[in-house]
C-alpha positions in Angstrom: -117.5 -64.3 47.1 -118.2 -66.0 43.8 -121.7 -66.3 42.4 -123.3 -69.7 43.4 -120.3 -70.6 45.5 -122.5 -71.4 48.5 -124.4 -74.1 46.6 -121.6 -75.2 44.3 -121.3 -78.7 45.8 -125.1 -79.2 45.3 -124.9 -78.0 41.8 -121.9 -80.3 41.1 -123.9 -83.2 42.5 -126.8 -82.3 40.2 -124.3 -82.1 37.3 -123.3 -85.6 38.2 -126.9 -86.8 38.1 -127.5 -85.2 34.7 -124.2 -86.8 33.4 -125.5 -90.2 34.6 -128.7 -89.6 32.6 -126.7 -88.5 29.6 -124.6 -91.6 29.8 -127.5 -94.0 30.2 -129.6 -92.5 27.4 -126.6 -92.6 25.0 -125.8 -96.2 25.8 -129.4 -97.3 25.4 -129.6 -95.4 22.1 -126.4 -97.0 20.9 -127.7 -100.5 21.8 -130.9 -99.8 19.9 -129.2 -98.4 16.8 -126.7 -101.3 16.8 -129.7 -103.6 16.6 -131.1 -101.6 13.7 -127.8 -101.9 11.8 -127.9 -105.6 12.3 -131.5 -105.8 11.0 -133.2 -106.3 14.3 -136.0 -103.7 14.2 -138.5 -103.6 17.0 -141.6 -101.5 16.3 -141.4 -99.6 19.6 -139.8 -96.1 19.0 -137.7 -96.2 22.2 -134.7 -94.7 20.3 -136.7 -91.5 19.8 -137.2 -91.3 23.6 -133.6 -92.0 24.2 -132.5 -89.3 21.7 -134.9 -86.8 23.4 -133.6 -87.8 26.8 -130.0 -87.5 25.5 -130.4 -83.9 24.3 -132.4 -82.7 27.3 -130.1 -84.3 29.9 -127.0 -83.1 28.0 -128.4 -79.6 28.0 -129.2 -79.7 31.7 -125.7 -81.1 32.4 -124.1 -78.4 30.2 -126.0 -75.6 31.9 -125.3 -76.9 35.4 -121.6 -77.1 34.5 -121.7 -73.5 33.3 -123.3 -72.4 36.5 -120.7 -74.1 38.6 -117.9 -72.8 36.5 -117.3 -69.4 38.2 -116.8 -71.1 41.6 -114.5 -73.7 39.9 -112.6 -71.1 38.1 -111.7 -69.2 41.2 -111.5 -71.9 43.9 -110.1 -74.8 42.0 -108.5 -73.7 38.7 -106.9 -70.4 39.8 -106.0 -71.4 43.3 -104.8 -75.0 42.6 -104.7 -76.3 39.1 -102.9 -73.4 37.4 -100.3 -73.2 40.1 -99.7 -76.8 41.2 -100.9 -79.0 38.4 -101.1 -77.1 35.1 -101.7 -80.3 33.1 -105.0 -80.6 34.9 -106.0 -77.2 33.5 -105.3 -78.6 30.0 -107.3 -81.8 30.8 -110.2 -79.6 31.9 -110.0 -77.4 28.8 -110.1 -80.4 26.5 -113.1 -81.6 28.5 -114.9 -78.3 28.0 -114.3 -78.1 24.3 -115.4 -81.6 23.8 -118.5 -81.0 25.9 -119.5 -78.1 23.6 -118.9 -80.3 20.5 -121.0 -83.0 22.2 -123.9 -80.7 22.7 -124.0 -80.0 19.0 -123.7 -83.7 18.2 -126.5 -84.6 20.6 -128.8 -82.0 19.0 -127.9 -83.6 15.6 -128.7 -87.1 17.0 -132.0 -85.9 18.2 -132.9 -84.2 14.9 -131.8 -87.3 12.9 -133.9 -89.5 15.2 -136.9 -87.5 14.2 -136.0 -87.8 10.5 -135.8 -91.6 10.6 -139.4 -92.8 10.6 -138.9 -96.5 9.8 -135.5 -98.1 10.1 -136.6 -100.8 7.7 -137.4 -98.3 5.0 -134.6 -98.2 2.4 -134.4 -94.4 2.5 -134.2 -94.3 6.3 -131.7 -97.2 6.3 -129.2 -95.0 4.4 -129.2 -92.6 7.3 -128.4 -95.3 9.9 -124.6 -95.2 9.4 -124.5 -91.5 10.0 -126.9 -91.8 13.0 -124.7 -94.6 14.4 -121.5 -92.5 13.8 -122.9 -89.5 15.6 -124.0 -91.7 18.5 -120.6 -93.3 18.7 -119.0 -89.8 18.7 -121.2 -88.5 21.5 -120.5 -91.7 23.4 -116.8 -91.1 23.1 -117.2 -87.5 24.2 -119.4 -88.5 27.2 -116.9 -91.2 28.2 -114.0 -88.8 28.1 -115.9 -86.0 29.9 -117.2 -88.3 32.6 -113.8 -89.8 33.2 -111.9 -86.5 33.2 -114.6 -84.8 35.3 -114.4 -87.6 37.9 -110.6 -87.5 37.8 -110.3 -83.8 38.2 -112.8 -83.8 41.1 -110.6 -86.4 42.8 -107.7 -83.9 42.6 -109.7 -81.0 44.0 -113.4 -80.1 44.0 -115.4 -76.9 44.5 
């Protein structure tokens, strides 16, 4: 028996819930920062909340994925993907590498959100393109990871 195999489906469902939170917080953050880039600054610091929610939910999603991984490795990857659909293993590996990169980027987004005090201040405005670029990068990674995770689960789940 593989560790956590008996609750792997529950953990996978929680992983999905965390991924939904990651996606929602990243989209809301992107919308807010897009407004900042266009000069529309609202004095409510929601983007700091979204950035905090992004990094926390990303970490939860990442840890849940790591906990489910042993059951996935044995029951899905070794028994099915590697033997019958090796391209799915490659898709999964790209997903995992991007997820790790996304964790680093989400931490960077959170740290940068704390550094930007006032988006109307000239010094802080210089950071906005970097901030927006990091958010766009993490959105791309989240999009790919959510799509590939969904698709791989339709092929075979734990």
